[in-house]
N, C-alpha and C positions, 0 to 999 in steps of 0.2 A: 504493501499500499503505498501511496506516494507521502512524503512529508509534509504536514499541511501547517507547520510551526510557523509562527508568525516573526520569530527573532530573525536578526540578519545572518545572511548566508555567510559561511565563511571565505576568507579571503583564500585564493589559489596559493599553492606552493610556487617557487620560481621553476624555472625550466631550463634544457640546455641552449647553449647557443648555437648557431649554424654559421657563422663565418659570413654572414651577410653583407658587410662593409668593409672585408678583406681587402687591403691594400689603399683604403680612401683615408683623404685628410679630412676631419670634421670638426667644426667650430661650432660650440656650445655656448651661446651669451647666457650671464646671469648664472653660472653652473655652481656657484658656491652654496653652502647650506646644506638643507636637506629636500628640498624639493624637485619639482619636476627636472629643473635644470641638471643637478647633478644626477638625477636618475636617468637621464637621456645620455648623460657623457659615460656614465658608466656602462649601460647598455650597448653603446656605440662604440666603446672600448672591448666589451665582452665580444661582439659581433667581429672583432678585428680591425676598427678602424685606429688610425693614428689620430688622437685626440686632442684638440686644442680646448682650452676653457679660458673663458673672461669673466671678469665680475668688477664693479667698483670698489669692493670691499677686500681691501689688500690682504689681511689677516686671514679672513674666512677663506679667500680664493688659494692661500698657500694650505690651508687646513684641507681643501678640496683636492688639491694636488697631491698630498700626502697619502690620503685616503686611497686616490685613484692609482697610486704608485703601488702601494700594498696589494691592491686589488688584482692589478694587472702586471705588474712588475717592471713595469716602464713610465717613466715620470713624464706627465703630459706637460707641453707649452702652457703656460698659466700667464695671462697677460691681464693687467688692470685696464679696465674701460669703462668709462661713465657713457652710455648710449644716447644722453642728451647733449654730448659734445662732439659736433661733426669732426673736430680735427683728432679726438681720441678713437672714434669710429673708424677714420681714414688710416690711422697709424695700425690700429688693430688688425684690419684686413690685409694692409701692405707687409706687415709683419709676418701674420699667417704666410701669405704666398712667398715673401723671402725667405722664411726659415724652412718653408716645407715643399715648396716648389710648385704647389698648386692648392686650389680649395676645391674639395669636390661637393661638401655639402655645409650648407650653413643651417644651423638651428636657433633661431631669434626667438629667444625665451624671457628676455627682460622685459619686467612689467611691475608696475606699482598699483597697488589697491588701497583701499580707503572706505569710511563708512559715513556718510553724512545725507540727512534730507536734502532734497533739491533746493528747498527754499532756504535752509541755511547755509547751503556750500558758497564757499568763497570763490572769486576767481582764481585764487592761488591754489586752492585745493582742485580746481578742475584742470587749471594749465599743468599743474604738477604731475596729474595722473594721465592724461593726454601726451605730455612730452615724452615720458619713458614709454608709455605702453603703446601708443600708436606712433608717434614722431620718431622715437627710437626704433622702431620696427621697420620705419620706412627708411630712416638712415642706413640701417643694417642690410636691407632687402637691396637697396640701391647699389652699395658699396659690393655685395656679393655678385649681383647681376654684373657689375661692371669688370669683373674677373671672368665670370663664367660665360658671359654671351660670347666674346670674342673667341674662347676656346672652345665653344659650341658643345659644353657639357658642364653639368652641373645641378644641384638640387637645393632648393629653398625650403626648409620647414618653418613655418611660424606658428607660435602658440596664441590661439585665441581664447574664446570662453563661451558655455553655453549661455552666458549672459547676454552675448552679442545677439542672441533670439528671444531669451527669456527675461520677463521683468523682475525685478526686485527691488525692493525699497531701499533705500541708501544708497544704490549702486549706480546713478546716473551717469556719473563721470566714467567710471570702470566699464560699463555696460557701452557705452557710447564708444570709447576707446575700442574695446574688443570688436564691435560690429564693424568699425574701421579697419582695423586690422583684416576682417574677412573681405571686405571689399578691396583692400589694397592687394590681397593675396590674389584675387580674381583677376583684377585688372594686369598685375604684374604677370601673371602667369601667361596672358594673352600675349603681350608685348616680348616675353621671352622664349615662346614657343616654336617660332620657326627657326631658334637655335638650339633646339632640341634640350633647354633648359627647363626643368617643372619646379613649379611654385605651388605648394599646399600649405594646409594648416591641420592642427589639431584643435579640437574644442571640448576640453575636459569640463566635466561638470563640477565634482568636488573631489581632489586629491590630498588625503591627509598626510600632513608632514608637520614637523617643530615648529616651523616659522609661521604656518597658517594659524595654529593654536595660539600663538604669541599676540595675534592681532585679530582674533575673532573670539567671541565667548563661547563656553562650553555648550550653552543652550541653542544658540545660532548653529553650531556645528553639528549638534546631535539633529536639530530640525532639518538641516538640509540632507543630511546622511538619510535619514530616515523617509525622505521622499523619494530616494533610489529604490528601484526594482529589488536590487539584492538587500537593501537595507543597510548598506554599509558604503563608505566613501571607498574611491578606487584607491589602490596603492600607486604612488609616484611611478613604481617601474611599469604598472599596468599602462599609464599614458605613455611612457618612454618606449614601449614596447611598438604603439602605434607610429611613434615617431621614426623608429627603427625601419618599420614598414614603408613609410614614407619615403624615407631616404633610400630605401634599397631599389634594386632592379625588379622587387615582386610588385612594385606600383608604378612601372614602365608607362603605362596607358594613362594616369592620373596627373591631371594638373589643374590648377584652379579650384580643387576641391577643399572643402572644408569638413573634416571627419570627425562628428561627435564622439567622444569617448565619455559615455554615460549610459546609465542605466534606469534613468529618470523615467517615472511613470506618471500618469496624468494625475 
């Protein structure tokens, strides 16, 4: 008889890697900490990629590099970059190409959240979220395509959010930014398609990690998790698996797509 319990479904165990990104250079922005960025860097390394990580937090970036070294035995190139600075973004991408010879995959993960009712939201709050989450993704996508289009090869994976589709109180700035990332992804994909360069995005609902727990209350996180069909938040590596898929040849005919990583039910 089928289990009809109402509790959350158990999180799955990890799984073997298959060398999907062997020989490729992958840059992951905002890869410090415990969230999707670090999980993406780890999964790409496990799939055989040469990983480059960036973040604006120098200490946390060094810690992430150490953890990746312990996991894979090879220290990743770790570069400080604030995506709100065009100068730093240009230096990041030029350094990756200069040190590694080429850039095969760019995972644009940098984003900034917040919580404020629209009528109380300041221009500064709005601008800060938009500058990191949308304009930062624009800067990094543009820099990546400037290297990839002349080579006629490469993949960009942007990190969007289901809030680009769904309404949530207090999230007007973040939702608008993530909806913008979706539109940016589609337009960039059309422009890069003739060069064989693919641009897609992931759209997670909720992925639980320590940084998220610091900026959201337990009550809000529990409510969001309860809305999911599995009754739980995603593990960051479950989102990272979809990023790996989009970065790999297994998605060779996908471009301009926004892939929802969600089990949410009505």
